[in-house]
C-alpha positions in Angstrom: 54.5 53.0 29.9 51.8 50.4 30.5 52.4 46.9 29.2 48.6 46.3 28.7 46.2 48.9 27.5 42.5 48.3 28.0 39.8 49.7 25.7 36.5 49.8 27.5 33.1 49.8 25.8 29.7 49.3 27.3 26.8 47.3 25.9 23.5 47.9 27.6 20.2 46.0 27.3 17.1 48.1 26.5 14.9 49.3 29.3 11.6 47.5 29.0 8.9 49.6 27.4 6.1 50.6 29.8 3.7 51.8 27.0 1.4 48.7 27.2 0.9 49.3 30.9 0.1 53.0 30.5 -3.5 54.3 30.2 -5.5 57.3 31.1 -8.9 58.0 32.6 -10.5 60.8 30.6 -11.7 63.7 32.7 -13.9 66.4 31.2 -13.8 69.1 33.9 -13.7 66.7 36.8 -10.3 67.8 38.1 -8.4 71.0 38.8 -5.7 70.1 36.4 -5.0 72.4 33.5 -6.7 71.3 30.2 -4.3 69.0 28.3 -2.3 68.0 31.4 -2.3 64.7 33.2 -1.3 63.3 36.6 -0.4 59.8 37.8 -2.8 58.2 40.3 -1.1 55.5 42.5 -4.1 54.9 44.8 -7.8 55.5 44.9 -7.3 58.5 47.3 -5.0 60.4 44.9 -7.9 61.7 43.0 -9.3 63.5 46.0 -6.5 66.1 45.9 -7.3 67.2 42.4 -11.1 66.8 42.2 -13.0 69.9 40.9 -15.7 71.4 43.0 -19.2 71.9 41.5 -20.1 75.3 40.0 -22.2 77.4 42.4 -25.6 78.7 41.2 -26.3 82.4 41.9 -29.9 82.4 40.5 -32.5 80.1 39.1 -36.0 80.7 37.9 -38.8 78.9 36.0 -40.9 80.5 33.3 -43.2 78.9 30.7 -41.7 75.4 31.2 -38.1 76.7 30.9 -35.6 77.0 33.8 -32.8 79.6 33.4 -29.8 79.1 35.6 -27.0 81.6 36.2 -23.7 80.7 37.7 -21.4 82.6 40.1 -18.5 82.4 37.7 -18.2 81.9 33.9 -18.0 78.4 32.6 -16.0 77.0 29.7 -18.9 75.4 27.7 -19.6 76.6 24.2 -22.6 78.8 23.7 -25.3 76.8 22.0 -23.9 73.5 23.1 -26.0 70.8 24.7 -24.4 69.5 27.9 -25.6 66.8 30.4 -25.4 68.2 33.9 -26.5 67.3 37.5 -28.0 70.0 39.7 -27.9 69.3 43.5 -28.5 71.1 46.8 -31.4 73.2 45.6 -34.5 74.1 47.7 -37.1 73.3 46.5 -35.9 69.8 45.6 -37.8 69.8 42.3 -34.9 71.7 40.7 -32.5 68.9 41.6 -31.8 66.2 39.0 -30.0 65.3 35.8 -30.7 67.4 32.7 -29.4 68.1 29.3 -29.1 71.8 29.2 -28.5 74.4 26.4 -25.7 76.9 27.0 -27.0 80.4 26.6 -24.0 82.6 27.5 -20.7 82.5 29.3 -22.4 81.9 32.7 -26.0 80.7 32.2 -27.9 77.9 30.6 -31.5 76.7 30.2 -33.4 73.4 30.3 -37.0 72.3 30.1 -39.1 71.5 33.2 -42.8 71.2 32.7 -43.9 71.8 36.3 -43.1 75.0 38.2 -41.0 74.1 41.3 -41.6 77.4 42.9 -39.3 80.1 44.0 -35.8 78.9 45.0 -34.9 79.6 48.6 -31.5 77.8 48.7 -29.0 77.9 45.9 -27.2 74.7 45.0 -24.5 73.7 42.6 -24.1 72.2 39.1 -21.6 69.8 37.6 -21.5 68.0 34.3 -22.3 64.3 34.1 -18.9 63.7 32.5 -17.1 65.6 35.3 -18.8 63.2 37.9 -17.9 60.1 35.9 -14.2 60.5 36.7 -15.0 59.6 40.3 -16.9 56.5 39.2 -14.0 55.5 36.9 -11.5 55.9 39.7 -13.6 53.9 42.2 -14.2 50.9 39.9 -10.6 51.0 38.6 -9.1 50.5 42.0 -11.8 48.0 43.0 -10.5 45.7 40.2 -6.9 45.9 41.5 -4.2 48.0 43.0 -1.2 46.7 41.2 -1.1 49.2 38.3 -1.0 53.0 38.6 -3.1 55.0 36.1 -3.1 58.5 34.8 -6.0 61.0 34.7 -6.0 63.1 31.6 -7.9 66.4 32.0 -9.4 67.8 28.7 -11.2 70.8 30.4 -14.8 71.5 31.2 -16.0 71.2 27.6 -18.9 69.9 25.6 -18.5 66.3 24.2 -17.6 67.6 20.7 -15.0 70.0 22.0 -13.6 67.4 24.4 -13.1 64.9 21.5 -11.3 67.6 19.5 -9.0 68.2 22.5 -8.3 64.5 22.9 -7.6 64.2 19.1 -5.0 67.0 19.4 -3.4 65.4 22.5 -3.1 62.0 20.8 -1.6 63.5 17.7 1.1 65.1 19.8 1.6 62.0 21.9 2.3 59.7 19.0 4.3 62.2 16.9 7.7 60.9 18.1 6.8 57.2 17.8 6.1 54.6 20.5 9.4 55.2 22.3 8.1 58.5 23.6 4.3 57.8 23.4 2.7 58.2 26.8 -0.6 56.4 26.7 -1.6 53.1 25.0 -5.3 53.1 26.0 -8.0 55.6 27.1 -11.2 55.0 29.2 -13.6 57.6 27.8 -16.8 59.1 29.2 -20.2 57.5 28.6 -21.5 60.6 26.7 -19.1 59.9 23.9 -21.0 56.8 22.9 -23.2 58.8 20.5 -20.8 61.5 19.7 -20.2 61.2 16.0 -16.8 63.0 16.1 -15.5 60.4 18.5 -16.2 57.6 16.0 -14.3 59.7 13.5 -11.4 60.0 16.0 -11.4 56.2 16.7 -11.4 55.5 13.0 -8.2 57.4 12.6 -6.3 54.8 14.6 -7.5 51.5 13.1 -4.4 50.5 11.3 -2.6 47.3 12.5 0.4 49.3 13.6 -1.6 52.0 15.5 -0.8 51.8 19.3 -3.9 53.6 20.5 -6.9 51.8 22.1 -10.2 53.1 23.4 -12.5 51.6 26.1 -16.0 52.7 25.4 -19.3 52.3 27.3 -22.3 51.9 25.0 -25.9 50.9 25.6 -28.4 48.4 24.4 -30.1 51.0 22.1 -26.9 52.4 20.6 -24.3 49.6 20.4 -25.3 48.7 16.8 -23.6 51.9 15.5 -20.3 50.7 17.1 -20.7 47.1 16.0 -21.2 48.0 12.4 -17.8 49.8 12.3 -15.8 46.8 13.5 -13.1 49.0 15.0 -10.1 46.9 15.9 -9.0 49.5 18.4 -12.2 49.9 20.3 -13.1 47.7 23.3 -16.9 48.4 23.8 -19.2 47.2 26.5 -22.6 47.7 28.0 -23.3 48.0 31.7 -26.0 46.2 33.6 -29.5 47.8 33.7 -29.0 48.8 37.4 -25.5 49.5 38.8 -24.2 51.2 41.9 -23.9 55.0 42.1 -20.1 54.7 42.2 -19.7 52.1 39.4 -18.2 52.5 36.0 -18.2 49.0 34.6 -15.7 49.3 31.8 -13.1 50.6 34.2 -12.7 47.0 35.4 -11.5 45.4 32.1 -9.6 48.6 31.5 -7.6 48.0 34.7 -7.2 44.4 33.9 -5.7 45.2 30.5 -3.2 47.5 32.0 -2.3 45.0 34.7 -0.7 42.7 32.2 3.0 42.4 33.0 4.5 39.9 30.5 7.3 37.7 31.6 8.2 34.0 31.6 6.9 33.7 35.2 3.9 36.0 34.7 2.3 35.0 31.4 -0.6 37.0 29.9 -3.9 35.1 30.3 -6.8 35.4 27.8 -9.0 38.4 28.3 -12.1 36.4 27.8 -13.7 35.3 31.1 -11.2 37.1 33.4 -12.6 37.7 36.9 -14.1 41.2 37.4 -14.4 43.0 40.7 -16.4 45.9 42.0 -18.9 45.7 39.1 -22.5 44.4 38.5 -23.3 41.5 36.3 -25.9 41.7 33.5 -28.8 39.6 34.8 -29.1 36.5 32.6 -32.8 35.7 33.5 -34.9 36.8 30.5 -32.0 38.2 28.7 -30.6 35.1 26.9 -31.4 36.4 23.4 -30.0 39.8 24.2 -26.7 38.6 25.7 -26.2 36.2 22.7 -26.7 39.2 20.4 -24.1 41.2 22.4 -21.6 38.4 22.0 -22.3 38.0 18.3 -21.6 41.8 17.8 -18.5 41.7 20.0 -20.0 43.9 22.7 -18.6 43.0 26.1 -20.5 42.8 29.3 -20.0 41.6 32.9 -21.4 38.1 33.5 -21.0 35.4 36.1 -18.8 32.4 36.3 -21.7 30.2 37.5 -21.3 27.8 34.5 -17.9 26.9 36.0 -19.4 26.4 39.5 -17.9 29.7 40.6 -19.5 32.7 42.3 -17.2 35.3 40.7 -18.2 38.0 38.2 -16.3 37.7 34.9 -15.8 39.5 31.6 -17.7 38.2 28.6 -16.0 37.9 26.2 -13.0 40.2 25.9 -13.2 41.1 22.2 -12.4 44.2 20.2 -15.1 45.4 17.9 -13.5 43.6 14.9 -14.1 40.3 16.6 -10.5 39.6 17.5 -9.7 38.9 21.2 -8.1 41.8 23.1 -5.0 39.5 23.4 -4.6 39.4 19.7 -4.0 43.1 19.2 -2.2 43.3 22.5 0.3 40.7 21.2 0.7 42.5 17.9 1.4 45.7 19.8 3.9 43.9 22.0 5.8 42.5 19.0 5.9 45.9 17.2 7.2 47.7 20.3 9.8 45.1 21.3 11.1 44.3 17.9 11.7 47.9 17.2 13.3 48.5 20.5 15.5 45.4 20.5 16.7 45.9 16.9 17.5 49.6 17.5 19.3 48.6 20.7 21.5 46.2 18.6 22.3 48.8 16.1 23.2 51.5 18.6 25.3 49.1 20.8 26.9 47.9 17.6 28.1 51.4 16.9 29.7 51.8 20.3 31.9 48.8 20.7 35.4 48.2 19.2 35.2 44.5 20.1 32.1 43.5 18.1 30.9 46.4 15.9 27.9 45.9 13.7 28.4 46.3 10.0 26.1 46.1 7.0 27.3 42.7 5.8 26.1 39.1 5.9 27.2 38.6 9.5 25.5 41.9 10.5 22.2 40.8 8.9 22.4 37.5 10.7 23.1 39.3 14.0 20.0 41.4 13.6 18.0 38.3 12.7 19.2 36.5 15.9 18.2 39.5 18.0 14.7 39.5 16.5 14.5 35.7 17.1 15.4 36.3 20.7 12.6 38.8 21.0 10.0 36.4 19.6 11.2 33.6 21.9 10.4 36.0 24.8 6.9 36.6 23.3 6.3 32.8 23.2 7.4 32.3 26.8 5.2 35.2 27.9 2.1 33.6 26.5 1.7 36.0 23.6 2.9 34.1 20.5 2.0 30.6 19.3 4.5 27.9 18.3 8.3 27.9 18.1 10.8 30.2 16.6 12.2 29.5 13.1 14.8 31.5 11.1 15.0 31.4 7.4 17.4 33.1 4.8 15.3 33.2 1.6 14.7 35.7 -1.1 11.4 37.6 -0.4 9.6 35.8 -3.2 10.8 32.3 -2.0 9.7 33.2 1.6 6.3 34.4 0.5 5.8 31.2 -1.6 6.7 29.0 1.4 4.4 31.0 3.7 1.5 30.7 1.3 1.9 27.0 1.2 1.6 26.9 5.0 5.2 25.8 5.6 5.4 28.0 8.7 1.8 27.5 10.0 1.7 27.7 13.8 5.3 29.0 14.1 7.0 32.4 14.7 9.3 32.9 11.7 11.9 35.7 10.9 13.3 35.7 7.4 16.4 37.6 6.5 16.9 38.2 2.8 20.6 37.3 2.1 23.0 40.1 1.7 24.0 39.4 -1.9 20.4 38.9 -3.0 19.1 42.0 -1.3 21.9 44.4 -2.5 21.6 43.1 -6.1 17.9 43.9 -6.1 18.2 47.1 -4.1 21.6 48.6 -5.1 21.1 52.0 -3.7 20.1 50.8 -0.3 23.6 49.8 0.7 24.9 53.3 0.0 22.2 54.7 2.2 22.8 52.1 5.0 19.2 50.9 4.5 18.2 47.2 4.9 14.5 46.2 4.5 15.0 42.5 4.2 13.8 41.4 7.6 10.2 40.1 7.9 8.4 38.1 10.5 5.2 36.0 10.6 3.7 35.4 14.1 0.4 34.0 15.3 -0.9 35.5 18.6 -2.1 33.1 21.2 -5.8 33.0 22.1 -7.9 31.2 24.7 -10.8 28.8 24.4 -14.2 30.5 24.1 -16.4 27.6 23.1 -16.1 23.9 23.5 -18.3 21.2 22.0 -18.2 17.8 23.8 -19.8 14.8 22.1 -21.4 12.4 24.6 -22.8 9.1 23.4 -25.1 7.2 25.7 -25.4 3.4 25.1 -27.7 0.7 26.4 -25.3 -2.1 25.5 -24.0 -3.2 28.8 -20.8 -5.1 28.8 -20.4 -5.0 25.1 
């Protein structure tokens, strides 16, 4: 018989959440993936293996200013839908170009062309504009940096309305089990969704402070007002320069930069405003001063230059969500929500699996949970996400609210834990249910400088 018997229990720290680093390039028929499926891209070349081929044209003819196109195989577009497409490889060349077509049946469509191109002698191919954009997204994403893999989410070769419906269904399923199992934090969407009313409705469904779904949207000078008026806190909207390269998708650069954040004490999260951008075209400032000021006033982002700082780099102006808050603000809120939930759950689960230091619903247990939350916020401060220093309080909720309203905790990260006796007396049934709702925190996300005023006084009094 052993003299000493050892009881072994294991306490494990939580595995860091990868949600804030996870995003998807939205493809609408641009890949061979099944609709609703996704695949990880670890390099620029990974997309080549799943890129969809254009649809081949079997016949095309012009009559009374209308061109009718028939495809070799049925398409997936809805009959009657209006779909932007690109036709290429045709002879005569007058058939080639970008058109918004009307879907007539399962394998044909029509579009308006005023001049008769003549009889077609060589049949080309057709692809949707949205399908081609996944190539531009991919190119610009990897031009910005190669330190963060990204997913491509295929919705299918659909009209914009149908594709938005497909994304809505995907997101509902993705978030149904909470952020622990949520796959994607942000989405880079096709340009065509800028004026799609159903997409604004979709974005509006995820505007709550606790919603962990963000959208990167490309808008235009003539259409951005419709986005600006909505002040969506979950939409990062931007315009592209009037002339950009054929392989460029400007909003893919800040999208990559947002996913590249990797918070740690030695790798702090810098402000999104004025981050360097690569592989993109800056909006020309000459003659556009009033316009660019209007974009900033309406929280519409664009690619500018760092010339004011004596630098030749391109940079992002000004890194805001549509509600006017910096991207870092909502990023910090999401980080706090994800990590506080994970760390507190970790404490509870580990506390149920140790005989040395079990966690009980008692004053000491409440203090232990509070200390774990304080540790999480200290990490947020050291990562460049939260302002100030950590403070712990043990007040009734009314007393805490009163102190907060007086500004007692201004500029600090505070976690209050309502004392055991006070809480259970006010909520007698909660103890029997093992429920405690007395923890609350106040944090201020860090933000960078965006405007500085320096007062310079010039004097003629020499030697005074």
